[in-house]
C-alpha positions as CSV (number, residue, x, y, z in Angstrom):
1,M,46.0,8.7,47.2
2,I,47.6,6.0,47.2
3,D,47.1,4.4,50.6
4,M,50.6,2.5,51.7
5,E,49.4,0.9,53.9
6,S,49.3,-2.7,53.9
7,P,45.8,-4.4,54.9
8,S,45.3,-8.0,56.8
9,F,45.0,-10.2,54.8
10,D,43.8,-12.4,56.9
11,E,39.9,-12.5,57.2
12,L,41.3,-13.0,52.7
13,Q,43.0,-16.5,53.7
14,A,40.9,-18.0,56.1
15,R,37.9,-17.6,53.3
16,Y,40.4,-19.3,50.8
17,G,42.6,-20.7,52.4
18,P,47.2,-20.2,52.3
19,P,47.9,-18.4,49.3
20,V,50.0,-20.2,46.9
21,G,53.1,-19.1,45.6
22,V,54.3,-18.0,42.0
23,E,56.8,-20.9,41.5
24,D,53.7,-23.4,43.2
25,A,50.5,-21.5,41.1
26,R,53.1,-22.2,37.6
27,A,53.9,-25.6,38.5
28,H,49.4,-26.6,39.0
29,W,48.7,-23.4,36.7
30,G,45.9,-25.8,35.1
31,T,44.9,-27.1,37.9
32,L,43.7,-23.8,39.2
33,V,42.8,-21.8,36.1
34,R,40.5,-25.1,36.0
35,A,38.9,-24.4,39.1
36,A,39.4,-20.7,39.2
37,R,36.5,-21.2,35.8
38,D,34.5,-23.9,38.1
39,G,34.1,-21.1,40.7
40,T,37.1,-21.2,43.4
41,T,38.9,-18.2,44.1
42,T,42.9,-18.7,44.8
43,L,45.9,-16.4,46.7
44,I,48.9,-16.3,44.9
45,T,51.7,-14.8,46.7
46,R,55.2,-13.3,46.3
47,E,58.0,-12.2,48.7
48,R,54.7,-13.0,51.3
49,W,53.0,-9.7,51.1
50,E,52.3,-8.9,47.2
51,L,49.1,-11.1,47.1
52,A,46.7,-11.6,43.9
53,A,43.3,-13.7,43.3
54,L,43.0,-15.6,40.9
55,V,39.1,-16.3,40.6
56,P,36.8,-16.9,38.5
57,L,34.8,-14.3,35.7
58,S,32.1,-14.2,38.1
59,Q,34.3,-12.0,40.7
60,V,34.9,-10.1,37.9
61,S,32.4,-6.5,37.8
62,G,31.3,-4.7,35.7
63,V,31.6,-5.1,31.5
64,L,34.0,-7.7,30.5
65,S,35.8,-5.2,27.3
66,G,39.1,-2.6,27.8
67,L,39.9,-5.1,30.6
68,P,43.2,-6.5,29.9
69,V,43.3,-9.7,28.5
70,L,46.2,-12.2,29.1
71,S,46.5,-15.5,27.2
72,L,47.1,-18.4,30.2
73,S,50.1,-19.3,28.2
74,T,51.6,-15.6,28.2
75,A,50.3,-15.4,32.2
76,R,52.2,-18.2,33.1
77,A,54.6,-17.0,32.9
78,K,54.7,-14.0,33.9
79,L,52.8,-14.9,36.5
80,G,55.5,-13.2,39.1
81,D,55.1,-9.4,37.5
82,L,51.0,-9.7,37.1
83,V,51.0,-10.7,41.1
84,R,53.7,-7.6,41.5
85,Q,51.6,-5.6,39.5
86,A,47.9,-6.4,40.8
87,A,49.6,-6.1,43.9
88,Q,50.6,-2.3,43.6
89,P,48.9,0.0,46.3
90,Y,47.5,2.0,42.6
91,D,45.1,-0.3,42.4
92,E,44.5,-1.1,38.2
93,G,41.7,-3.6,37.7
94,P,41.3,-7.0,36.4
95,V,43.2,-9.1,34.4
96,L,41.7,-11.2,31.9
97,L,43.0,-14.4,31.7
98,T,42.2,-16.3,28.0
99,R,42.3,-19.8,26.5
100,H,42.1,-19.5,22.3
101,R,40.5,-16.2,23.3
102,S,37.5,-17.2,25.6
103,P,37.9,-15.5,28.7
104,V,38.2,-18.9,31.1
105,A,39.7,-16.0,34.6
106,A,40.6,-13.3,35.7
107,L,43.6,-12.0,38.1
108,V,42.5,-9.3,40.4
109,S,44.6,-7.3,43.4
110,A,43.6,-9.7,46.7
111,R,42.7,-6.2,48.1
112,R,39.0,-6.3,46.2
113,L,38.5,-9.3,47.8
114,L,38.2,-7.5,51.5
115,G,34.8,-6.9,52.7
116,R,33.1,-8.8,50.5
117,P,30.7,-10.8,51.0
118,A,31.4,-15.0,50.6
119,T,30.0,-15.5,47.3
120,R,27.1,-18.6,47.8
121,R,26.7,-21.0,44.4
122,R,24.6,-20.1,42.4
123,P,21.6,-21.9,40.7
124,P,21.1,-23.5,38.3
125,A,19.1,-21.6,35.0
126,E,16.5,-23.2,35.3
127,T,16.3,-22.5,38.6
128,L,17.1,-18.8,38.1
129,L,14.3,-18.5,35.6
130,A,11.6,-20.2,38.2
131,E,12.9,-17.0,40.4
132,G,11.5,-14.4,37.7
133,H,15.0,-14.2,36.9
134,A,15.5,-13.3,32.7
135,I,18.6,-14.7,31.2
136,A,19.9,-12.6,28.1
137,L,22.5,-13.9,26.3
138,A,25.0,-12.1,23.9
139,G,28.7,-12.9,21.4
140,G,31.4,-13.0,24.4
141,P,34.0,-9.8,24.1
142,L,36.8,-12.3,22.3
143,G,34.1,-14.9,20.7
144,G,32.1,-17.2,22.1
145,V,28.6,-16.8,23.8
146,V,28.1,-14.7,27.8
147,A,25.0,-15.3,29.0
148,I,23.5,-12.8,32.0
149,A,21.3,-14.0,34.4
150,R,19.4,-10.4,35.9
151,D,16.8,-10.0,38.7
152,R,13.4,-8.1,38.7
153,D,15.4,-5.0,39.6
154,G,17.5,-5.4,36.6
155,E,21.2,-6.3,39.0
156,V,23.3,-9.1,37.8
157,V,22.9,-11.8,39.9
158,A,24.8,-15.1,37.8
159,T,27.3,-14.7,34.2
160,G,28.2,-17.5,32.8
161,L,30.3,-18.2,29.7
162,G,31.1,-20.7,26.7
163,E,31.4,-21.6,22.9
164,T,28.6,-22.1,22.4
165,V,24.7,-21.0,24.0
166,A,24.5,-24.7,26.3
167,E,28.5,-24.2,27.4
168,A,27.6,-20.6,29.0
169,L,24.3,-21.2,30.0
170,R,25.8,-25.0,32.3
171,S,28.1,-22.2,33.1
172,L,25.3,-20.0,35.3
173,E,25.7,-23.2,37.4
174,D,29.2,-23.0,39.3
C-alpha cells in the first residue's frame, strides 16, 4: 500500500540543514558532489514538498550493482525530475551518480533517511584493522576498486571506492 501522508522533515533539516533548491543545487553541483563524496549529506528540494538527498556511497545499503546509474552531467541536467521521482511515495531506491563510470555519490528519497541514526565519522583503515575488523578489496561495479570493512560478526562498518587501492582505502576515512 502506498503511504500518501506527507512525512515531517524537521528531523532531517535539524540534522543536515535546510534543503537546497534544485536551481541552487545545479549552480553548485560540483561542490555538492564533492561534499557527498567526502561524507556530507545535502537535502535538495523541488516545490518545497518534494525532498531528496544527495548522499555519500556509504549511506547506500546493499549491493551497488543493479542500481540505476547516471553520469553527474546527466543528473545535473535532470535534477528536478530526479528529485520529483525520489520524492514519490513508492520509493524506487537510490540512483548512483558516476564520474567517468565510477560511482561517487547517490541520490535517494529523503524518506529513507528518516529514523536513521546520525552518521558518525569512520575511523581510518589502520584503526579499523587494529580494532579487529577485516578489509576486503574487490573490483568496483563500474571499474575502480571497492574496499569493504567488516566487523567480527561480518557486518559492514565502512565502504570506500577509488580508482586505485590506495584511494579506496583512503576513502574509508571519510
